[in-house]
Structure formats: C-alpha cells, structure tokens
N, C-alpha and C positions, 0 to 999 in steps of 0.2 A: 154368785148364781152362776153356774157353770152356762159358757157360750154354746149354743147350737155351733154343730160340724158346718152344715150348710151357710148357715148365717158368717161363721167365719172366711170362708170359701169365698163369697160373696163379697166381703169386705176386703180383702185381699185382693180381688179382680178388680177391683175397685181404687185401689190405692197405688195398682204398681205401675200404669202409664206415669204418675206424680214423681213415683219414686225413681223411673227410669232417667225422665227430666232434670230431675234434681242431679243422680250419677252423672249425666252428661254435662252439666254444666258446670259441675265440680270438675270434672275431668278437662274441660277446655281451660278452664283457667290456670290449673295446675301445669298445664301444657304450655299456656302462652307465659307463663311465671316464668318456667323453665329455658323456654328459648329466648327471654328475656335478662335474664341471668349467663347464661351463656353464649351472648353477644355483648355484654358489657366486660367479660374475664379476657384479658389480653392473651392474644395467642390460639381462641378459640373461633373465631369467625374468618371467612375467607378472604380477609383482606390482610395483609401482611402490612404491620405499623409501619411509618416510614421511615422510624430511625434504623429500623432492622432488616430493611431491602439493600442488597446490593447489585452495583452493578458490574456487569463483565467485562472488561478492557481487554482486548486482545492485543498482545505485544507485536510491536512492527517484526516484518520478517527481513532477516538480514543476513549477505553470504558474505564469503571474501572469493567468490568467482567470479572476477571481473570480465570473464570471456562468455558468460552467461548471464547476461542482463535480461531477465522476464520486460518484453514490450520495448527492448529497445530501438528493432530494426521496424519502423512505422511502414505501413500498408496505403498505397501500394508502395514497394521498394524502389521499383524503375519509374520513369516517365520517361526516357529516351533509350536507345541502343547504340546512342552513341557514349564513348568513354570507356566500354566495357572493359576495354585492354589494360587502360591506365587506371581503373577506378572501379575495381570491382566490389559489389554491395556483399559485404561480410568478410571482407579481406583486409588488409592493415598497408599501411602506406607512408613512407614518409617524404617529408615536404624539403625541400632548400630553396635556398635564395632569400629574398625579401619577402613580406609579406602579402604587398601589392602583387608583385610578379612571380611566384612560388613557383618551383617545379615538383614534380609528383614522381615518386618510385614504389612501384608494389614492391614491397618486402613482406619476408616470414613474418606471422605475426610474434613467434618468439624471439624475432631477431631484437638489437638492442638499437637497433633504428626504426623500430614499430611505434612511433609515436602517435601515431591516428587510424583510427579502425574506420571504414567507409561503412553507416548506416543507411544510407539513399543515395541516389542519382538522377538527378533530374534534369530541367534545362536551364533554369534561372537559379541564380540566389533564392530568390522568393518564393522560390515554390519548398523550398528544404524543410523541415519539419522547425518548426519555431525554436525549438531548446535543444538543436545541436549546438556543439562546441566551437564548430567551423565551418567557413564554406570556401569552396574553392572552381572558382569559374573559370575555364578554357574555352577558346573560341580560336578554333585555326581552318585551314583550308585544309590541312592534312587531315586532321583530326575532327572536325565540326566543333557544333557548342554542345557542350555540358558542363554542369555542375556536381561535384561532389560535396555531400554533406557530412560532416567528419564529426567525431567523439574521439575526444584522449582514449588511447589506448592503454588505461592503466592495468599493472600486474602488481602483485606482492612480493615478486622479486626486486622492481625498481622504482626507482624514483621517476617525475617527472619535471625540470627546472620548465619553468614558465617566465620568459624575459619579455620585453616588450616588441622583439624582434625575431626573437628564435626560442624556438620550444622543441627540446629534446629531452630524450630519455637519457638521465645518468645514473650512475651508481649511487646509492641514499649514503655511502662514506666518500664522495668526491667532495673532498676540504675546497677544491678551486672553482665549484659553480653556485651560485647565488641562487634563492629561490626555488629550491626543492622540496615539492610536495610527494609526501609517501601514501599511496592509499591504504585506510585501515578498513573499508568494509561498505557494502552496498546497502542502503535501504530501500526494499521493495516498497511500492503501493505510497510513495512518499513524494511532497512536492515542498518541504521546507527543510532548513538544517538544523531543524530540533533534536534529532538525536545524534548530532555529531559535536565532539567535543572543542575540537579546533577549527572548525570550519570546513568547507569543501564545494561541492558543484551542485546544484539544483537542476532537475530536468523535471519541470510542472506540470508539461503536456503528456509524456510519457510515463510522469510517476515513477520517478528514482531518483535517489540521491547517491553521489560519491563523496564519502566522508573520506578528509585528508588530514594528513600531521604535515607541519612545517619541519624541516632537517634543517639542521645547523649547519 
C-alpha cells in the first residue's frame, strides 16, 4: 500500500531525535576507543618512556690558562692597607728562608722565581680564604701587621718543586730536583680530583682544581 507523504514526513520528524542520540552515542564510543588505543601505543602519549629518556650532563670547563682562573681572588681582596708594598693582590712573590720565618719579595709573574701569587691580603692568618695554598704572617714596627694569602703560581712552561721546607719553581727536566709537579689543566667549578689523572690541588671554597703530573 502506498504511504501518504505527510505521514512519512511526520514519522521522520518523530524518529529524527532518536537517530541523533544513536549517532552521538556511537561517535563518543568510537572517539573513546581511539583515544584509548593511542594511549596504549608506545611513543603516542605525552610521557616519554623511562628507557628512552636521556639526561644532559655538562662537561666540566677546563683551561690551561693558569694566570686567569675564575673566582681565584676572594672578595673582599684586602682587609688592610698594611703590606701593600710587599704583597700586592694579583702580584707574584718569592719566599726565602725557612717556612716559619720566610722573607717575601715581589717579582715579575713570568719570572722563574715567581713561586706564589698573592690572592688576598688580610690582618691575621685565620682571615685568609680557607683553601689558599699558603699564608704568610708579618708583624714589625716598620711594616705593621698583615698576612699574605698565597696560591702556588702555576704556569705551563715550568714545574714547582714542593719540599718539606722549600717550595720553588724549577725546570721540568731538572734531574737534580725531586718532587717536581707540572700543571696539566685547571678545572673550573670543581671541588674534587675526579677529573685529574695524577692528582692535583683542590680549592673547594673557590671551586677550582689544579691537575698536576709528577715529573721524574
């Protein structure tokens, strides 16, 4: 029997909301399944699998410029004006005599006698930066009271002989001198000897390490 057009239109209007609900439900279901599948596929999620993550490790900054070490000079550099003539901060000195009563002389930093570099000048030895290589205290009527805080003045062209009483610069090929050490590199932002093959001298407060190599 033929169906009346008006009745067909009326039936379609009645069924249309139900069809829309059906389509929406099925669309949500399909979308949910698609998201779930993507989440289960390696590499499709926002998280990187732990076995694929890499950590960036910065290599330590090294140098062979021993006259320009970042952070070598503490602040404040001076706590007294006394001793300026004998121990200028940034200058190099030679020490003579025994350890306990050494004399001090200002020398050119390129000289073979420039064993130490003055990194700080203070009143008393306990005011020196804690990781300085040596402290020289002076007190006299003529010079007043002051202390020179010293680091070994390393340079790549020579060695330093470090004895129980005498510390001096020598040629690395000097067969008549024992306990000679040649500087290899300076490691910046370092507090340990981990980056040195043959030992060296740490400065953990100022955060630099001098790597050295013993010479025969």
